[in-house]
C-alpha positions in Angstrom: 5.1 8.3 21.8 4.4 11.8 22.9 1.2 13.5 21.8 1.9 16.6 19.7 -0.3 19.7 19.5 1.5 21.1 16.5 -1.3 20.1 14.2 -3.1 23.3 15.1 -0.8 25.0 12.7 -0.1 22.7 9.8 3.0 24.8 8.8 4.6 23.7 12.1 4.4 20.1 11.0 6.0 20.9 7.6 8.7 23.0 9.2 9.7 20.1 11.4 10.4 17.8 8.4 14.0 17.0 7.6 14.5 17.3 3.9 16.7 14.8 2.1 17.5 14.1 -1.5 15.2 16.7 -2.9 17.1 17.0 -6.1 16.9 14.2 -8.7 18.5 14.1 -12.2 15.8 13.5 -14.8 16.0 10.1 -16.4 17.4 10.0 -19.8 15.1 8.9 -22.7 14.7 5.1 -22.7 15.7 4.6 -19.1 13.5 3.3 -16.3 11.6 6.1 -14.6 13.5 7.4 -11.5 11.5 8.3 -8.4 12.0 11.7 -6.9 12.8 11.2 -3.2 10.0 12.4 -0.9 10.7 15.0 1.6 8.0 13.3 3.7 6.6 10.0 2.8 3.1 8.9 4.0 2.9 5.1 4.7 -0.7 3.9 4.9 -2.2 0.7 6.2 -5.8 -0.3 6.9 -5.4 -2.7 9.8 -3.2 -2.4 12.9 -1.4 -5.8 12.5 -0.3 -4.7 9.0 1.5 -1.7 10.4 3.0 -3.2 13.6 6.5 -3.9 12.3 6.8 -0.5 10.8 5.8 1.2 14.0 8.4 -0.9 15.9 11.1 0.4 13.4 10.0 4.0 13.7 12.6 6.3 15.3 12.0 9.6 17.1 8.3 8.8 17.1 5.6 11.3 18.1 1.9 11.0 17.8 -0.6 13.5 16.4 -4.3 12.9 16.8 -6.3 14.3 13.9 -9.7 13.5 12.4 -10.2 10.5 14.7 -6.9 8.9 13.7 -3.4 8.6 15.2 -0.6 9.7 12.9 2.9 8.5 13.9 5.6 10.9 12.7 9.3 10.0 12.8 12.2 8.6 11.0 11.9 5.2 9.2 15.2 3.9 7.8 16.6 7.5 7.8 13.6 8.9 6.0 11.0 11.4 7.3 7.7 9.6 7.3 4.1 9.6 8.7 2.6 6.2 9.5 -1.2 6.0 9.8 -4.0 3.4 9.9 -6.7 4.7 7.6 -9.2 2.1 8.7 -11.2 -0.2 6.4 -13.1 1.1 3.3 -12.8 3.8 0.6 -14.2 6.8 2.5 -11.8 6.2 5.4 -8.9 5.8 3.0 -9.8 8.9 1.0 -10.1 11.1 4.1 -6.8 9.8 5.5 -5.0 10.4 2.2 -6.3 14.0 2.0 -5.0 14.7 5.5 -1.6 13.2 4.8 -1.2 15.5 1.8 -2.9 18.7 3.0 -2.3 18.7 6.7 1.0 16.7 7.1 2.7 17.8 3.9 3.4 14.3 2.5 4.6 14.5 -1.1 4.4 10.8 -1.8 2.4 7.9 -0.4 2.9 4.1 -0.2 0.1 1.8 0.8 1.0 -1.6 2.3 -1.4 -4.4 3.4 -3.2 -7.5 2.3 -5.6 -8.4 -0.5 -7.6 -11.3 -1.9 -6.2 -12.9 -5.0 -8.2 -12.9 -8.2 -5.9 -13.5 -11.1 -4.8 -17.0 -12.2 -1.6 -18.0 -10.4 -2.0 -15.3 -7.7 -1.7 -17.5 -4.6 -1.7 -17.0 -0.8 1.6 -15.6 0.2 2.3 -13.9 -3.2 2.8 -10.2 -3.5 0.9 -7.9 -5.9 2.1 -4.4 -6.8 -0.4 -2.1 -8.5 0.1 -0.5 -11.9 -3.5 0.6 -12.0 -6.4 0.7 -9.6 -10.2 0.7 -10.1 -13.3 0.8 -8.0 -15.2 -2.4 -8.8 -18.4 -1.3 -7.0 -18.7 2.1 -8.7 -21.6 2.1 -11.1 -23.4 5.4 -12.1 -25.1 4.0 -15.2 -26.8 5.2 -17.3 -25.2 8.6 -16.6 -21.6 7.2 -16.8 -20.1 4.0 -18.0 -19.7 1.3 -15.4 -16.6 1.8 -13.1 -16.0 5.4 -14.4 -15.5 8.1 -11.7 -18.1 10.7 -12.6 -16.7 13.8 -14.4 -13.2 12.4 -14.5 -13.4 10.4 -17.7 -11.4 7.7 -15.9 -12.1 4.2 -14.7 -8.5 3.3 -13.8 -6.0 5.4 -11.9 -2.4 4.7 -12.5 0.1 4.3 -9.7 3.2 6.5 -10.1 5.6 4.6 -12.5 8.8 5.5 -10.8 7.7 4.7 -7.3 6.0 1.5 -8.5 9.2 0.4 -10.2 11.2 1.2 -7.1 8.7 -0.8 -5.0 8.9 -3.7 -7.4 12.8 -3.7 -7.3 12.6 -3.6 -3.5 10.3 -6.6 -3.4 12.6 -8.5 -5.8 15.5 -8.0 -3.4 13.4 -9.2 -0.5 12.1 -12.3 -2.2 14.8 -13.0 -4.7 16.6 -15.8 -3.0 14.6 -17.3 -0.2 11.8 -15.0 0.9 10.3 -17.6 3.1 13.2 -17.8 5.6 11.8 -14.8 7.5 8.6 -16.9 8.2 8.8 -19.7 10.8 8.2 -23.3 9.7 4.9 -23.7 11.6 3.4 -20.6 9.9 4.6 -21.8 6.5 3.0 -25.1 7.0 -0.3 -23.7 8.4 -0.8 -21.5 5.3 0.9 -23.8 2.7 3.2 -21.0 1.8 5.6 -21.3 -1.1 8.4 -19.0 -2.3 6.5 -15.7 -2.9 5.9 -14.7 -6.5 5.6 -11.0 -7.5 2.8 -9.8 -9.7 2.1 -6.4 -11.2 -1.1 -5.1 -12.8 -4.7 -4.1 -11.9 -5.9 -4.0 -8.3 -9.6 -3.4 -7.6 -11.2 -1.9 -4.6 -14.7 -1.8 -3.1 -16.6 -1.4 0.1 -17.3 -5.2 0.4 -15.1 -7.9 1.8 -15.2 -10.4 -1.0 -15.4 -13.8 0.7 -17.5 -16.1 -1.5 -16.6 -18.0 -4.7 -19.6 -16.5 -6.4 -18.5 -12.9 -5.7 -14.9 -13.5 -6.8 -16.1 -15.3 -9.9 -18.3 -12.3 -10.7 -15.3 -9.9 -10.4 -13.2 -12.1 -12.6 -16.0 -12.1 -15.3 -16.3 -8.3 -15.1 -12.6 -7.5 -14.8 -10.6 -10.5 -16.2 -7.3 -8.7 -15.8 -7.7 -7.9 -12.1 -5.0 -9.5 -10.0 -6.3 -8.7 -6.5 -9.2 -7.2 -4.6 -9.2 -5.1 -1.5 -11.1 -2.1 0.1 -9.0 1.0 0.0 -6.4 1.4 -2.8 -8.4 2.9 -5.6 -9.7 5.6 -3.3 -6.1 6.5 -2.3 -5.1 6.5 -6.0 -7.9 8.9 -6.9 -7.1 11.4 -4.2 -3.4 11.3 -5.1 -4.3 11.9 -8.7 -6.4 14.9 -7.7 -3.5 16.3 -5.7 -0.8 15.3 -8.2 1.0 13.3 -5.5 3.0 10.1 -6.4 1.5 6.9 -5.0 2.4 3.2 -5.0 0.7 0.2 -3.5 1.9 -3.3 -2.5 -0.4 -6.0 -1.1 0.4 -9.5 0.2 -2.2 -12.1 -0.8 -3.9 -13.4 2.3 -6.7 -15.5 0.6 -8.3 -16.2 -2.7 -11.3 -14.0 -2.1 -13.5 -17.1 -1.8 -15.3 -19.1 0.9 -12.1 -19.7 2.8 -11.2 -15.9 3.0 -12.0 -15.6 6.7 -9.9 -18.5 7.9 -7.0 -17.4 10.2 -7.1 -13.9 8.6 -5.7 -12.1 11.6 -2.9 -14.7 12.1 -1.9 -14.3 8.5 -1.6 -10.6 8.8 0.4 -10.8 12.0 2.7 -13.6 11.2 3.2 -13.2 7.4 2.0 -9.9 5.9 3.4 -7.6 8.5 6.9 -9.1 8.1 6.7 -8.8 4.3 5.5 -5.1 4.6 8.4 -4.2 6.9 11.0 -5.9 4.7 9.7 -4.4 1.5 9.6 -0.9 3.0 13.2 -1.3 4.4 14.4 -2.4 1.0 12.6 0.5 -0.6 14.0 3.2 1.7 17.4 1.5 2.2 18.2 -0.1 -1.1 21.8 -0.7 -0.1 20.7 -2.7 2.9 19.1 -5.9 1.6 16.8 -7.3 4.3 16.8 -10.6 2.5 20.3 -11.1 3.6 19.5 -10.7 7.3 
């Protein structure tokens, strides 16, 4: 990739975008929400292995260095995108999200990556799509109720319904018949993978890697409807709410957020989660091209 100096004038970056499908007929009453196509989509991951397949698929790539991060601009499945690693944790995720919206002109964001499973039946290899997100380590009592973002009146931030529905439909196409066939037999056996199941609901975020049974049990007791736990999504959701920017999140379950959470974590991301992320993003951006059939 070539390094670009165009960030010195953010308008230069916006001018280089290639608009597409900017008009969308409003959904009729009673229909599923329809997502408005983004002129420039931000695709965020926390760890390099999560993003590897997407970078390989990026066309016309160019790199912009900004705020100690590398932003990869280009075309992904015929869409104008910015790919970026936000790094681990809520502050890193919030800073990156703000840059994507303000500096790079992204008008929708999708977060892909891995999470620990919390909900019953949420197993390793499953996929969770967020309807709402919450910071499980935010506690400003007695000034505010537990989990509430001060002065917002909100504990939970909703993902965009239309983008979330489109992401869910894309995942259904990827995993509808035999989602495991993209994973080699040795990897399937190593992680005991089954046909991936899709889950939708609450995803919780905090600046702790939950890796003991005691910690995950405490989260289940406090937030019994939580499906998965990770370290970035709720911060991204809050920033997108502040900027009125559509946002959706998909996570592959890498562990059960317990004492086995550290086992082969890197291998799982490389050999399983990165393939799932790429396939889901392709199905999202190219709904007519079903990667499950490839």
